[in-house]
Steps between C-alpha positions, in 0.01 A plus 500: 500500500634846416593755764217748543408802707146457617302487821425165658232494769541875528833453678743672264694474177601150402875495444538141397275202465606152410255220431685192385198273519210509744603154623865601543437834666535870442603817674442873467702789646327836532529828689240646734591817685826444684486120480572228248247220462593150391215263410564129460245263348520126449814293535830680522812367334862590565517693171181689579617588853836623371335706225258653748786583737689668215202725420443576866867593533452751216202655681680524832807657340342719230180608672644508851233282658577344839150366577401180324162330504511135393157369399528121508130424552476324162838329521518123534726350766859531374769234526742542790781566250318820396440599861872474572590679175282792615665489842844511338400808300361668814813421702725621217321837527490552124203731553668696779496492877213729598206326335161460662300208358139393542413153375135410442428126486190285476579228753720396791726283284593797280540715812746252649697479173502882471654523846767251393557684173538847651693398813586795719423856408218746500203312361155390606280218367127562452224248432283617205505856637636743243360804683688421822818423305482835322428683827799332664725607212362854501584541870868490408657830401518562127848468352419771248471762776805717562710403804426692820710811562742488793 
């Protein structure tokens, strides 16, 4: 699918969407205010996860976003290899050190795997509650605001 700028669910401009096959999985990366939103659907693969991470890295670097909302409500349970690949990328801090992440999942199994995948750091897991996830992210100071004067 081609890159496109359009609104999805009224959240913000879509920066990248990849739909390999509905059975294999897909992802979309978009901007909404001062946060980046990553939506996963279906079954993730290593290639899909790496491609998504690459596009998210572009958003964090180029658009200066430090708040990330992961919407995994339509994601199928990933293999443990993918969970540990995500953890490796988080621990390597490719996206930076001061990220705040909200992860929205549909069940306790995905919640447990999300906690494994994101390890330590500033994140929170939410069960089917996008509104609370967004509110939690919005409570953090915006990175686009100028630093306080001393």
